[in-house]
C-alpha positions, 0 to 999 in steps of 0.5 A: 705732474704725471706719475707713471708708476704705482702710487705707493706711500713713498712715491706719493711722498716723493711727489709732494716734494715737487708741488705744482711742477710740470714733470713726469715721474716714472719707475723703470728698472735698469738704471741701477739700484737706487739710481735715477735718470733725468731727461725730457719727454718728446714734448720737452717736459722734464722726466725723472726715472728711478730704477726703484722707489728710492731712486725716484726719490733721489732723482727728485732731490737732484731735480730740486737742487738743479732743475737744469741737470740732465743725465744718469746717476747711480750711487757708488756705495751701498751704505750712505748713512747718518747716525743721530746721537739722541742725548745731551738734549741736543737737537735730536733729543729735544726738538719737536719730533716733527722738525726731526722728521722733516730733517730726515726727509731732507737728508733722504733727498741728498741720498741718505739710505740708512739711519742709525740710532742707539738706545743707551741703557746705562742711565735707566733703571730698566726697560720699564723706567718711564724715561726709558719708555719716553726715549723708546717712543721718540726713537721709534717715531724717528725710525718710522719716518726713516723707514717711510723714506725708504731708509734702512734702519741701523740699531746697535750699541756696546755689546756688554752695556747694561741698565743702571740697576745691573747686579754689582757682582756681574759687572765688568772688571774695570780695576784691571783696566789697561793703559788707563782706559777705565780711568777715563771719566767717560770711558766706562759707566761701571754698570756694564756686564762681564760676559765671562762671569757666571750668568753675565752673558745671559744677563747681557742677552736678557737686556738686549732682548728687552731692547730689541722687543721695543722695536720688533715692529720695524724692519732692522737692516743693520745692527752694529756691535761696539767694543769701546766708548763705553763698554768692555771688560779687562778681567783675565777671562775677557782680555784682550777685550777687542779680540776675546770677550768682545768677539764672544759677546758680539757673536752671541748678540748677533745670534739673538738679533737674527732670531727676530730679523734673520736678514739683518746685516752685522757691522762689527766695530773696531772703534778705539782698537789699539788705543788702550792696549796693543795688538787688537788690530793684528789679533783680529786679522790673525783670528779672521785668517784662521776662521772667518766668522759667518756672523759678520757682514761689515767691519766698521773701521774708523777712529776719533778724528782720524782714519786708523793706519792699520787697515790702510797699511795691512787691509781690512781684517777678514777682507770684509767690506769696510764702513767708516764712522767719521766724526763730523761734530766734535773736532775743533769746537767746544761746545760742539756747534756752540758757536754755529756751523762747523764746515770742514770741506777741506778736512773731509776732502783729505779724509776721503782721498786717504780712505774713500777707496777702501770703503763700502760706505760711511755712518757719520756721527752727528750731534746736531744740525750745526754740521749739516754741510758735513753730512751732505759732503759724506752722503754725496761722496758715498754717492759719487767719489769722483766729486770734490767736497768743493763741488758738493759744497757749491751745490749745497749753497746754490740749492739752499741759498741761491746759484748766484751766490754759491761761489762766494758762500763756498769761499766763506765756508773754506775761510771759516774752516781755517778758523774753526778752533773755538772753545770756552775757558770754563775755568774762568767762567766758574771763577766769575760765577763763584763770585756772584754773577756776571752783573755783579762783577766789577769792570769789563767781563773777562776773556772767556771765548777763545779763537785761533790767534790768527783770525780775520773773520771780517773776510767772511763776515763782510762777504756773508753780509753782502750775500745776505743783501742779495737773498730773499727775506725767507732764505735769510731766516732759514736755519741753514743760513742762520747757523752759517751767518751767526758763526761769522757774526760771532767770530767777528764780534768776539774778535773785536771784544777780545773774547769777552761776552757782549750783549751782541754776542749773547743775542747771537748765542741765544738765537743758536739756542733757539735753533737747536732747541737747546735750552736744556742742552748739556755742556757739550752741545750748548751755545754759550751765552752768559745765560746758558753758561750760568745755567750750565755751571749750576747744573754741571759745576766746574771746580773753581781754579785755586790759582785764580782768585774770584773777582771782586764784586759790587752790590746790585 
């Protein structure tokens, strides 16, 4: 390998992704920001030229995936991000930090240039809480790795969030909640602060300053400001929250953030606008038309499961560049990833056809590694919107598994997407365990796993078995193959058992648990073997249904 550029830390790390290969690495401005060119020297040696360090890294990623590719490639969208949700004891929360950091490296090779995390305050007693300090250390390690990979760092959170010890007298008014928002069990933690109570905004900023100080040694590229999904206040002085109390608080938080990082860009979120009341989108448009705020750089425009209609029909308020927040984890499977991979190439193609031209980038919401393909789809669509998700999925399959099986893998993934709607009948689980245990129940286990009524998993399970026989043993053992293969095997097994647990399904679920490092995972993100379901019912009890009598038990 010949390196014709300065050996910066990122260049050194980039070179390590091509050990022992005869290739020339160069940095020559002119290709386009973060872009690269792959050609050959006069002697026929492959040459990867980056416009900058990041461009060189992305070029190496492309070369690793397709050594025969030649040409120039420059990213289309400036923000190609992923959000790591570090909670619920999911992969980002519980896996060894070395594994999480390696995953960040791998996402960078697909063109990821921004990583977002959130330090969620509500369950800590304060910044000095040992559990809070442990989370800060973990987030810090994750963000340091992202920074060494040339990524920009994005922090953020609900604008009026607070610690569990916030003074009750200053807390947001949820009794006046509109359209049932604060009646939702997960909509509000009842520790958030009202910014219009005397001393309320000052306490919000005090808490935020403590959080910012924990990351002051890092360079923060973006800060996101959220209205809902926890957060908000609907007292008379704050309502309507999205165009009143939220904006007041967001402006104050932005000023505070820029005291530490003057160049930080602000992403103002409109998540759940017009869900709990009406007129928030229209009100924001009117306010920004009257006076466009100088503290906003991007508007986050998305919604859970769909892209909102308002910006499609009326444009983005204030004409700000729009960033999406696609939900790649939660839809169509519960627990999320609990049955393995959730590939959605057809869905995300429709999403991109609808919204892609409106966007300056996206920040997919991730609860783990089970949606690895979905991350890659968004990263590459933001790189080149002319590509199709099928084409990107094929590149993924060819590089991660083998070029010879790529088309068959994509066909299987598309079939798996058609049968994605999986869930667990937790009420039946609660009734079974209320009667004793799985082992003590008389007769065969009840049906607890629910799949689409019309499902033919043999279409892809048989195909993936045939593909597996063609793959090297090392490839068959890698987690990216296993989460896809296990999803197919589980579909097949549960289809045959009528949704009843078996020793075989338990074995498959337990392997997913090991891959996810999910032994402590909370309900939303846990694979669902009988062992895990028993643990979950003990830790997060689901009430026994009064309409379903507990099953009789036998001794032993």
